[in-house]
C-alpha positions in Angstrom: 0.0 0.0 0.0 1.5 3.3 -1.1 0.7 6.6 0.6 1.4 9.7 -1.3 2.7 11.6 1.7 5.2 8.9 2.7 8.8 8.8 1.5 9.4 6.3 -1.3 12.5 4.9 0.5 10.4 4.3 3.6 7.7 2.5 1.6 10.3 0.4 -0.3 12.0 -0.5 3.0 8.7 -1.6 4.5 7.8 -3.6 1.5 11.1 -5.4 1.4 11.0 -6.0 5.2 7.5 -7.5 5.0 8.4 -9.7 2.0 11.4 -11.2 3.8 9.4 -11.7 7.0 6.6 -13.4 5.1 9.1 -15.6 3.1 10.4 -16.9 6.5 6.8 -17.4 7.7 7.5 -15.5 10.9 5.3 -13.0 12.7 6.3 -9.4 13.5 6.6 -10.5 17.1 9.1 -13.3 16.1 11.2 -10.8 14.0 11.2 -8.3 16.9 12.5 -11.0 19.2 15.2 -12.1 16.8 16.3 -8.5 16.1 16.0 -7.2 19.7 13.5 -4.6 18.6 9.8 -3.9 19.5 6.9 -5.3 17.5 5.5 -1.8 17.3 8.7 -0.6 15.6 8.6 -3.5 13.2 5.0 -2.7 12.3 5.8 1.0 11.8 8.7 0.2 9.5 6.6 -2.2 7.5 3.9 0.4 7.0 6.4 3.1 6.0 5.8 5.2 9.0 9.3 4.8 10.4 12.8 4.5 8.9 15.3 2.5 10.9 18.7 3.5 12.2 21.6 1.7 10.6 22.0 -0.3 13.8 18.4 -1.4 13.4 19.0 -2.4 9.7 21.8 -4.7 10.8 19.7 -6.2 13.6 16.8 -6.7 11.2 18.8 -8.3 8.5 20.6 -10.6 11.0 17.1 -11.6 12.3 16.0 -12.3 8.7 19.2 -14.2 7.8 20.1 -11.9 4.9 23.0 -9.6 4.5 22.4 -5.8 4.9 23.9 -5.2 1.4 21.5 -7.7 -0.2 18.6 -6.1 1.6 19.6 -2.6 0.6 20.1 -3.7 -3.0 16.5 -5.1 -3.0 15.3 -1.7 -1.8 17.2 0.0 -4.6 15.7 -2.3 -7.2 12.2 -1.6 -5.8 12.8 2.1 -6.1 13.9 1.8 -9.8 10.7 0.0 -10.8 
């Protein structure tokens, strides 16, 4: 879901985050546990309402089992489409 008042990078980040989480078949709660973050923060990032710090990106990608560079490359690809 795209909201015109939201930053495209935030939207792409959220879409990529949700896609990876769904591919693993885990809940926001499970990802929050794996990454050491709150479920609310995960939810806000997935909906494009928050953009994470670089430390959170590394925690998220570790929790998802993907490299940060791969994750960012996917975001870039999403932005180019």
